Steps between C-alpha positions, in 0.01 A plus 500: 500500500213745432260530787184711536710743711793528248252532215311794653837654608691463178210517248255750651332555162373139515299563818127456414585390145506156332786537261541207255686674217874468574555345157424847359632724781668405825436700814837634628565483877561834678872426503499549121356851547777572753756386243351739244526782761863407550561515123354854495721600794805364320394660168468834672874489572575528128829335405569433869207255490659284223692288745176402672326436167765255384516335842127434475553351154765266634277392785210446269712278270601299802150431632361442151779250432404328823137463386602387151764255617775690314809705575472879528715553192247286311215752568422845368209739458326676225168692474255213449467146371411620152832688469680192619350288229571751231865511615499122496393521133799726433731247662367208293495689168269242345474437128194381296625142499526501882205360696344628823247307707251698700166390662153642512502519885785747505484877566547714182831645626668168455320393185482806269865616459559214259192595296609863478866418415599646157683170423187314616605149602264216448266498800335184613214507755483226757123453525336440838262210571230553757686786655842336515783387277638156436850384394332285236402818315833671565730235354388544134578873527861443601791438269851598381377850406334580833688799643263600782226342712310758695270413789351631821543304816145595590257625243348841559197384303373212706760420764634189332831401659745353256650159598848642484724195528310309233492803272871574530600134445284497186657808351858391587436161336334619177656848455822505711620819330184705586501778746241442775346826624250498787282781630466466877282809555207294629721286726780708652405574860207254505685170531861385479604487135566160349635609159868413539671445161334795323724715280321830595240586760296820466249657732306819562525658848145615590310176554580214738836664590301792657711765334387780272492578127803604295719201568591182318713212629743310277688190616751331272710215642871520418480206254277710272668845550697520177217358298241739641664841476267776394613702196373851575633847531534668836775544755437321825547158341820599316856418611641796309218757528746786582822377345674677218372240252136537600389636168684233303373186663293369784614238752186358665495331835391141455178342624262663741701822527438567128126537575554812716572740215458836674480663837314265735147592597585527865151554648373153401835356600473640852145366516602156369785483744266562791219275371713197430671530837158515659398186317824329596437581864154357476621206300379418157465135577278598801293724269440197281408285799251765612352600159485168318220367730307819425523416127382146570213642707402737216527221236266267685262790575480586128427134419219495753348795320522315172800692369801323353824704504672540167829330582569141614533493878752319717474594872862396548631712216262797474570863430329798668258553214160356413300614198157415357266603227131564542241643258408761764853571606463882456196514730674272750804722499285801566328329792829400649638855463194644670578269793860634508642172367771565249557259222613528136238495224567494129295379207280251684782381728531554871836440668583490870847500657589402852816620673634467848300806628172326410302293747242226509239771571588664170426180315180432699371854432585477131310171468202631695460809276570300188222262595258786539615649168449168325 
């Protein structure tokens, strides 16, 4: 469990700062910096460092699989979540008569590849209602032509946490042939994942996982491997990259391995390996037990100030994110920043995010300065 002592020791940049913006950028513990130094030391060996690079990649797959609830061979890495979704589009090879369901609470990386696709499948938008989504509005969008349903387990926009079991059961009943893709970027590392049954899980590496930029996580369970094999050029994902027939045909590794098309980006892999092992040692379930009450504290504090968060709130099933709109949001954000309180501001919306390294004092200070700003 995080304690004041471990927070100041492992996250010295947080001392004297109220940091409530992990949904945008996580703060890596010092052990991640040490892993990057180790990467440089290994890289400085030239080809002799390759063995250490690939060992780090294997270890990163193992710990990532542990957090995703998958097997190591069902996990691979690319450069970012946007690349993963574009590779997913290549695997699906959708036609105009195919249908894709997205929702307006999703991040653009998961929603826009289908709009940019040259074949341009039919895209249906699952509209939100009062900051959340309902199965009642999803059912009419599903049918025999539905090829993909794309969601985020937690919305980057307002922190809405999808009721996964109900959602999955609805899709499997009304569109059993559809691929279910879930972005876990705003959940992985914050609470134990509850999205079993997904066909593909995708995440960035620089938010709640406490890693750095330049990495993307792809998890594809074995049951979906042959169906979800990216069709892209490269070499690292090919079975026959250096065989005599390499310029006549390509034999692609199935499933998650097909999403790692070129030389791995080892620096973020070293960082992710260290960060996820740090989180495993702390305990993601323990992080949720510590941080969820902080979210509840912040929620009630906002209500006392006359502010209603944008997403429906369930204290027993909350995410790490709260967001609200205010006509003077820009000025409020400026006042918070002047007080060294870091939140996200965009177009009249303020978003706070609470991780394991946050404390009740962080919430209290945020509410006190917010009250003054109001």
